[in-house]
C-alpha positions in Angstrom: 3.1 9.9 28.2 0.3 10.2 25.6 -0.8 7.4 23.4 -2.1 7.5 19.8 -3.9 4.8 17.7 -4.1 4.8 13.9 -6.7 3.2 11.7 -5.5 3.2 8.1 -7.7 2.3 5.1 -6.9 2.0 1.5 -3.5 2.0 -0.3 0.0 1.3 0.8 0.7 5.0 0.4 -1.8 5.7 3.2 0.1 3.2 5.4 3.4 4.9 4.7 1.8 8.3 5.6 0.3 6.9 8.8 3.8 5.6 9.8 5.2 9.1 9.1 2.6 10.8 11.1 3.2 8.4 14.0 6.9 9.1 13.8 6.2 12.9 13.9 4.1 12.3 17.1 7.0 10.5 18.8 9.0 13.8 18.7 6.4 15.2 21.1 6.5 12.2 23.4 3.4 10.6 22.1 3.7 6.8 21.6 1.7 4.4 19.4 -0.8 2.6 21.7 -0.2 -1.1 22.0 -3.1 -3.5 21.5 -5.5 -3.2 24.5 -4.2 0.2 25.6 -6.6 3.2 25.6 -5.4 5.9 23.3 -5.5 9.6 24.0 -5.8 10.3 20.3 -7.2 8.2 17.4 -6.2 9.1 13.8 -8.4 7.6 11.0 -6.5 7.8 7.7 -9.3 7.4 5.2 -9.9 6.2 1.6 -12.5 7.1 -0.9 -11.3 5.3 -4.1 -14.5 3.3 -4.3 -18.0 3.5 -2.8 -17.1 0.5 -0.5 -13.9 2.3 0.6 -16.0 5.4 1.5 -18.4 3.3 3.5 -15.6 1.6 5.3 -14.0 5.0 6.2 -17.3 6.3 7.5 -17.8 3.1 9.6 -14.2 3.4 11.0 -14.8 7.0 12.1 -18.0 6.0 13.9 -16.3 3.0 15.5 -13.4 5.2 16.8 -15.8 7.7 18.3 -17.9 5.0 20.0 -15.1 2.9 21.4 -12.8 5.8 22.5 -15.1 8.3 24.2 -12.3 10.0 26.0 -9.9 10.3 23.1 -9.5 13.1 20.5 -10.6 11.8 17.1 -8.7 13.1 14.0 -9.9 12.3 10.5 -7.5 12.7 7.6 -7.1 11.5 4.0 -9.0 11.3 0.8 -12.5 10.9 2.3 -11.8 13.9 4.5 -11.2 15.9 1.4 -14.0 14.6 -0.8 -16.8 14.4 1.8 -15.9 16.8 4.6 -19.5 17.7 5.2 -20.4 14.1 5.9 -17.6 13.9 8.5 -18.6 17.1 10.1 -22.0 15.6 10.7 -20.5 12.8 12.8 -20.6 13.8 16.5 -17.4 13.2 18.3 -14.9 14.1 15.6 -12.4 16.7 16.8 -10.4 17.5 13.7 -10.7 17.0 9.9 -7.4 17.4 8.0 -6.5 17.2 4.4 -4.0 14.9 2.6 -1.5 17.8 2.4 -1.7 18.1 6.2 0.0 14.6 6.4 3.2 16.2 5.3 3.2 18.7 8.2 1.1 16.8 10.7 2.3 18.4 13.9 1.9 21.9 12.5 -1.7 21.1 11.3 -2.7 19.8 14.7 -1.1 22.9 16.4 -3.1 25.2 14.2 -6.4 23.9 15.4 -8.6 26.4 17.4 -7.7 24.3 20.5 -4.4 22.6 19.6 -4.9 18.9 20.0 -1.3 18.4 21.1 -2.2 20.5 24.2 -5.5 19.0 25.1 -5.4 15.6 23.6 -3.8 13.8 26.6 -6.9 13.2 28.7 -6.8 16.8 29.9 -3.1 17.1 30.6 -0.7 19.3 28.8 2.1 16.9 28.1 3.2 19.0 25.2 2.6 22.4 23.7 1.7 23.6 20.3 3.8 22.2 17.4 7.2 23.9 17.4 10.3 23.1 15.3 10.6 19.4 16.3 13.6 17.2 16.7 14.3 14.6 14.1 11.6 12.1 14.0 12.3 8.6 15.1 11.3 5.6 12.9 9.0 3.2 14.6 11.0 0.2 15.8 8.7 -2.6 14.9 8.6 -2.5 11.1 10.7 -5.2 9.5 9.1 -4.2 6.2 8.9 -0.4 6.1 7.1 1.9 3.6 8.9 4.8 2.1 6.7 7.5 0.4 8.5 8.9 -2.7 5.8 11.0 -4.2 2.1 11.8 -4.1 -0.4 13.4 -6.5 -1.5 12.4 -10.0 -2.0 14.1 -13.4 -3.7 11.4 -15.4 -7.3 12.3 -14.6 -8.7 8.8 -15.3 -12.4 9.3 -15.8 -13.5 7.1 -12.9 -11.0 8.4 -10.4 -11.1 11.2 -7.8 -7.5 10.9 -6.6 -6.2 13.9 -8.6 -8.8 16.0 -6.7 -8.2 14.6 -3.3 -4.4 14.4 -3.5 -3.6 17.2 -6.0 -0.9 17.4 -8.7 2.4 15.4 -8.9 4.8 16.2 -6.0 8.0 14.3 -5.4 9.9 14.0 -2.2 13.5 15.3 -2.3 15.9 12.5 -3.0 18.5 13.2 -0.2 15.7 13.4 2.3 14.3 10.1 1.2 17.7 8.4 1.6 18.0 9.8 5.1 14.5 8.6 5.9 15.3 5.1 4.5 18.5 4.9 6.5 16.7 5.8 9.7 14.2 3.0 9.0 17.0 0.5 8.5 18.7 1.7 11.6 15.4 1.1 13.5 15.3 -2.5 12.2 13.7 -2.4 8.7 15.2 -4.9 6.2 12.8 -4.4 3.4 11.9 -1.0 2.0 8.6 -0.7 0.1 8.8 2.3 -2.2 5.3 3.9 -2.5 3.5 6.7 -4.3 0.3 7.5 -6.1 2.2 7.5 -9.4 5.6 6.0 -8.5 6.7 5.7 -12.2 6.5 9.5 -12.4 8.9 10.2 -9.5 10.4 13.6 -10.2 8.4 14.1 -13.4 7.1 17.3 -11.6 10.7 18.5 -11.8 11.3 17.6 -15.4 12.7 14.2 -14.7 12.0 10.7 -16.1 12.4 7.0 -15.2 16.1 7.5 -14.8 15.4 9.3 -11.5 13.4 6.3 -10.2 16.3 4.0 -11.1 18.8 6.3 -9.4 16.6 6.4 -6.3 16.4 2.6 -6.2 20.1 2.3 -6.5 20.8 4.8 -3.7 18.4 2.9 -1.4 20.1 -0.4 -2.2 23.5 1.2 -1.3 22.3 1.6 2.3 23.9 -1.0 4.5 21.3 -3.3 5.9 18.8 -3.2 3.1 18.1 -6.8 2.1 15.1 -6.1 -0.1 13.5 -3.3 -2.1 9.9 -3.6 -3.3 7.9 -1.3 -5.6 4.3 -0.9 -4.5 2.8 -0.2 -7.9 3.9 1.1 -11.3 2.0 1.8 -14.5 3.0 -0.3 -17.6 4.4 2.6 -19.6 7.0 3.2 -16.9 8.4 -0.3 -17.3 11.0 1.1 -19.7 14.1 -0.8 -20.8 16.1 1.0 -18.2 13.7 0.2 -15.3 13.3 -3.4 -16.3 17.0 -4.1 -16.9 17.9 -2.5 -13.5 15.4 -4.7 -11.7 16.5 -7.8 -13.6 20.2 -7.2 -12.7 19.5 -6.5 -9.0 18.4 -9.7 -7.0 17.5 -7.6 -3.9 14.6 -6.0 -5.8 11.5 -8.2 -5.1 10.3 -10.2 -8.1 6.8 -8.8 -7.8 5.2 -5.9 -9.7 1.7 -4.5 -9.3 0.8 -3.1 -12.7 -2.8 -1.8 -12.9 -4.7 -2.9 -16.0 -8.4 -1.8 -15.1 -9.7 -3.3 -18.4 -8.6 -5.6 -21.2 -10.5 -3.8 -23.9 -9.3 -0.7 -25.8 -12.7 1.0 -26.0 -13.2 0.7 -22.3 -9.6 1.9 -21.6 -10.3 5.0 -23.9 -13.5 5.7 -22.0 -11.6 5.4 -18.7 -8.9 7.8 -20.1 -6.2 5.4 -19.2 -2.7 6.5 -20.5 -2.1 3.2 -22.4 -3.8 0.9 -24.8 -3.9 -2.9 -24.5 -1.1 -3.5 -27.0 1.2 -1.2 -25.1 0.3 -2.8 -21.8 1.0 -6.3 -23.0 4.3 -5.3 -24.6 5.4 -3.8 -21.3 4.5 -6.8 -19.1 5.9 -9.2 -21.6 9.2 -7.3 -21.6 9.2 -7.4 -17.8 8.4 -11.2 -17.5 10.9 -12.1 -20.3 13.8 -10.3 -18.6 13.1 -10.6 -14.9 13.4 -14.2 -13.9 10.6 -15.5 -11.5 8.6 -12.2 -11.8 5.0 -12.3 -10.4 2.5 -9.8 -11.6 -0.6 -8.4 -9.8 -3.2 -6.0 -11.1 -6.4 -4.0 -10.6 -9.5 -4.5 -12.7 -12.8 -2.6 -12.7 -15.8 -4.5 -14.0 -19.1 -2.9 -15.1 -17.6 0.4 -16.3 -20.3 2.3 -18.3 -20.6 0.9 -21.8 -18.6 -2.3 -21.0 -20.2 -5.0 -23.2 -20.1 -8.7 -22.6 -17.5 -9.0 -25.4 -15.4 -6.3 -23.8 -15.5 -8.2 -20.5 -14.6 -11.4 -22.2 -11.5 -9.7 -23.6 -10.5 -8.7 -20.1 -10.9 -12.4 -19.0 -8.7 -13.4 -21.9 -6.0 -10.9 -20.9 -6.1 -12.3 -17.3 -5.6 -15.9 -18.7 -2.8 -14.8 -21.0 -0.8 -12.8 -18.3 -1.5 -15.3 -15.5 -1.6 -12.6 -12.8 -0.5 -14.0 -9.4 -3.1 -11.7 -7.7 -6.2 -9.8 -8.8 -7.8 -6.9 -7.2 -11.4 -6.7 -8.6 -13.6 -3.7 -8.2 -17.2 -3.2 -9.3 -17.6 0.2 -10.9 -19.3 2.7 -8.7 -20.1 6.3 -9.8 -18.0 8.9 -8.1 -19.2 12.6 -8.0 -16.8 15.1 -9.7 -15.3 12.5 -12.0 -15.5 12.6 -15.8 -17.2 9.2 -16.0 -20.4 10.8 -14.6 -20.8 12.8 -17.8 -20.2 9.9 -20.2 -23.1 8.9 -22.4 -24.8 6.8 -19.9 -24.7 3.1 -20.8 -25.0 1.8 -17.2 -24.2 -1.8 -16.6 -27.0 -3.3 -14.4 -26.0 -4.2 -10.9 -26.7 -7.9 -11.3 -24.4 -8.0 -14.4 -21.6 -6.3 -12.4 -21.9 -8.8 -9.6 -21.9 -11.7 -12.1 -18.8 -10.4 -13.9 -17.0 -9.7 -10.6 -17.7 -13.3 -9.4 -16.5 -14.8 -12.7 -13.3 -12.7 -12.7 -12.6 -13.4 -9.0 -13.1 -17.1 -9.6 -10.6 -17.1 -12.6 -8.2 -15.1 -10.5 -8.4 -17.6 -7.6 -7.8 -20.5 -10.0 -4.7 -18.9 -11.4 -3.5 -17.9 -7.9 -4.0 -21.5 -6.7 -1.7 -22.8 -9.4 0.8 -20.0 -8.7 0.9 -20.9 -5.0 1.1 -24.6 -5.8 4.3 -24.0 -7.8 5.9 -23.0 -4.4 5.3 -26.4 -2.8 8.4 -28.4 -2.3 10.6 -25.5 -3.2 13.0 -23.6 -1.0 11.6 -20.2 -0.2 13.4 -17.1 1.2 11.1 -15.5 3.8 11.7 -12.3 5.6 10.2 -13.0 9.1 7.9 -10.1 10.2 6.0 -11.7 13.1 6.3 -14.4 15.7 3.5 -15.5 18.0 2.7 -18.5 20.2 0.0 -20.9 18.9 -0.9 -24.0 20.8 2.5 -24.3 22.5 4.7 -23.6 19.5 6.0 -20.4 18.0 4.6 -19.6 14.5 6.6 -17.3 12.3 5.2 -15.4 9.3 6.6 -13.3 6.6 6.7 -12.6 2.9 8.6 -14.1 0.0 10.1 -11.9 -2.7 7.2 -12.6 -5.0 4.8 -11.5 -2.3 3.4 -14.7 -0.9 2.5 -14.7 2.8 4.2 -17.8 4.5 3.6 -19.4 7.9 5.9 -21.9 9.6 6.8 -23.2 13.0 10.1 -22.1 14.6 12.6 -24.7 15.7 14.2 -24.0 19.1 14.1 -20.9 21.2 16.2 -18.5 19.0 14.1 -15.7 17.5 13.9 -15.4 13.8 12.2 -12.0 13.8 13.8 -9.7 11.3 15.8 -12.5 9.8 15.7 -14.1 6.4 14.7 -17.8 6.8 14.9 -20.5 4.2 11.8 -22.7 4.4 10.1 -25.3 2.2 6.5 -24.9 1.0 4.3 -27.8 2.1 0.6 -26.7 1.7 -1.5 -24.0 0.1 -3.7 -22.0 2.4 -6.5 -19.7 1.5 -4.3 -16.8 2.6 -0.9 -18.0 1.5 1.4 -21.0 2.2 2.2 -23.2 5.1 5.9 -24.1 5.1 8.5 -25.9 7.3 12.1 -25.2 8.3 14.7 -27.6 6.9 17.5 -28.8 9.2 19.2 -25.4 9.0 16.8 -23.1 10.7 17.8 -19.8 9.1 20.0 -18.4 6.4 23.3 -16.6 7.1 21.7 -13.2 7.5 21.6 -12.4 11.2 19.1 -10.7 13.4 17.9 -7.2 12.6 
């Protein structure tokens, strides 16, 4: 039986698509390679949202070629669309596929001049060209499973290449999503993470609005066995009264929202062509935090965008202090070919200034996050256990809280907690989350997955 290994870079949507491609391959008898196993095929799902992401994608391709000389190497994703010529120059790459090919992965492989499904298994023909396949099987090891609801974007932010690499808005048909979510739950998933490039615009391409997203969330929560539903990311203008009130009234929706900001200054937001101003953003997040008890907010911020003054950066710092984001993702602006920002009147921010601003913002974010994590100490925490592993003679469990904090704790006894909801007490802040302990009762009433 053939083996495949995936290397996935970038966003959670990429991870969801890697999962889906792996599930497609299972219909042809190709399994995901376990750690230490030699794969027959390596798929690198790339990212190019920043210069650093592009570099990481290129390095991952070269590493895959070097360490898997007998495997077929397939490159797919945003970098494969934006920089195909660079990938073609890397010796050892067998196929370069687009983002659209993710949605028909078997067919795309079968259309290669030498179909990889025929020759990819170390010279054996374990399966033929892609034909109408049986229903794909969800991978059984995902306690927290990603569900792709849509792809594509129509915002055309001046710094971003994603509308080019992923195309226009396209939503996944609702009934099919529910069937896929149910299959993931049947395979052991207890938390569904709803993903998309522009999740708030689910079904906008079909004339819909936020009501469609609310209906989809409700149908997912109606599936027996769904303990949690998490939104991967949503723009502030889609936190409408209906969306916020639905989340507030449904305790199984995680109290965590990733709401990209990018800048806390209106002139910079206008130059970025963002679809909101600062006042609108603040009104949206204030509405969400006022109505959703215990809500944690995360965001993305770009520093050093062309024309960003020191005063504009200070306003961004002020917004971060006001909102108290539980997690910051900070990026230094890097020029991307084929984006509108390249043609802006060039007021480039010097590299040393970008680095200084990035360090200051990261330091502020870390201070806020330290306080946020500290508030969990001594409190009971509900953790969905995703992993168990032996460490120095004890079994250490790890998982996520509803507000997206990674927690580690030692298991009492021999009974596995994998796929269960455990109630623990936070005891110590770690650089990467929290250390916790089990009280006398070692798990909540929810049983094994």
